[in-house]
C-alpha positions, 0 to 999 in steps of 0.5 A: 285783821291778819296775824302780822298786825295782830301780833305786832299790835301786842295782842296775844298770838293765836294758837297756831302761832304758839303751837308752830313755835313749839313744834319748830323747837321740838324739830330743831332738837329732834334733828340735831340729836338724831345724828349723835347715835349715828357718829359711831357708824360714820366713824366705822364706815370711813375708818377714821381715828379719834383725832380725824373724827374730831376734825370732821365733827367741826364741819357741823359747827362750821356750817351752823356758825356760818349759816346763822347770820345769813338766816337772820337776813334771809328771815328779814327778807323772806319771813320766818316761815320760808326760812324755817321750812327751807332749813328743815328741808336741808336737815331732812335731806342730809340725815339720810346722807349722813347715815350712808356716806362712806367717803370722807369728802362726802361725809364732811360736806353733808355734815356742813350742810346739816350744820347750816340747816340746824344752825338756820333752824335754831336762829330763825326759831328764836326770832319767832319765839321773841316775837311771839313772847313779846306780843303775848306779854308773858314768859314763854321762852323757857318753855320753847327752849324745853321743847328743843330739849324734849326733841333732843331726848326723843331724837337720841332715844328714838334713833338709838332704840331703832338701831338696838332693835336691829334697824339700819342707820338709814331706816332709823333716819328715814323714820326721823325725816318723816316725823320732822316733815310731818311736824313742820307741815303741820306747823307751817300755817303758824309760822310767821311770814315776817321777821322782826321789827325795825330797819337795819343792815343784813349783817352787823357786828354786835354791840351794846346790850347785844354784845353783853348778852352775847358774851353771857350766852357764850359763857353759859353755852361754854358751861353746857359744852363742858358738860357734854364733852368733859363730864364723862372724862372727869368721872372716869379719869378722876373718880374711877367710874366705869366707862359704861356709867360715865354718861350718867353725868351728862344724863343728870345735867340734861335731865334737870335742864329739860325739867327746869326749862319746861317749868321755867316760865312760871319762875321767871314770871314770878321771880323776874328775869334778873333773879333768874340769871343770878340764882341760875348762875350761882346754882350752876357755879355751886354745882361745878364746884361740888362735882369737882371738889367732892370725892364721891362720884355720886356727889359728882352726879348731884353737882352736874344736876345742879349745873343743868338746873342752874343753866336751864333758864339763863339762855331763854331769859337772855333771849327774852332780853334781846327782844326788849333791847333797842340797840339792834333789831332782832333779825340781826341781834338773834343771829349774833347772840346765837353765833356767840352761843355756839361758839361757846359750844365749839370753842369751850370744850377745846379751851377746857382741854388746853387748860386741862393739859397745862394745869388740870381738869379740876382747875378748868372746871373751877374757871368755868364756875368762876365764869358762871359766878360773873354771869350772875354778877352781871344780871343787874346790868341787864335791862329786862 
């Protein structure tokens, strides 16, 4: 019996499929995070001001969002394995270009292609994860997403460490590329040669349960984007924290999110997905309220840690829900909710900035907290 029949029959997937899924998540996190320490170098090479840099960074998001539906269609036709390997090669090819490009058009193009590779990786590994988890009969999605977070920490810390030791950006990225390619070569045999179950068009507008899940993903990713882009600003501007320590807010958030995902599967199995969404949404909302209203910056760090813990397992549970819904096949549904999620990361911080300009940053954070309460209240409507 081949691997496809074994998995689709509902039997436990083999070690190769499980290991390959975990490695692919790690690689996706490693690849995207390796870019973060390179941003100041790219800015200096191209002599960009902050506003122009912000516009340039939109190339990454645009590439990701445009690639996600296409990658789902390609996976449906050619299988997860081919798309994941192709996307990994795109990332591997573009990282050295991002480390060396000195002309703005070339850097923008490289960033767009890099974003397309990352978006395709992110989308198709979740398609594989949905299939593998469903076949196993037990919760695995939080652990998969936890390895994405671990890869992110390894990528950001590894490249930063190499740069601090005097390595050039090109050398640092070549080390990441070597690790990325070796990992994907090791995982290749366990990547699925197919994608999803059921028939359907290559592209479709999300509807029914998929649209509902996608909106919830949008809110949670919006909260994550708020932590990434605005937590340091809040601490420096409103809590008078020295800029050198302002990154501790996001570090607190990212640490609890990573830990929460790595240990999350046992809690999902024990409590059930609905309780995870309810408790997670309320925990994250409470953390934002604490960070926003408490006058102490230490309380703010505690609040951001609660946001990370609360958000950690909501998105993995929502991806599991996509694998159980019947309104759309997963090769269409997963790209749909992934695209909505990325839109939350891209649009959310800009929307928070607009609210902060019209009212204040604390009010913007409290609106996000109210949306997270809405996510918790929506959990009973999910059939998971």
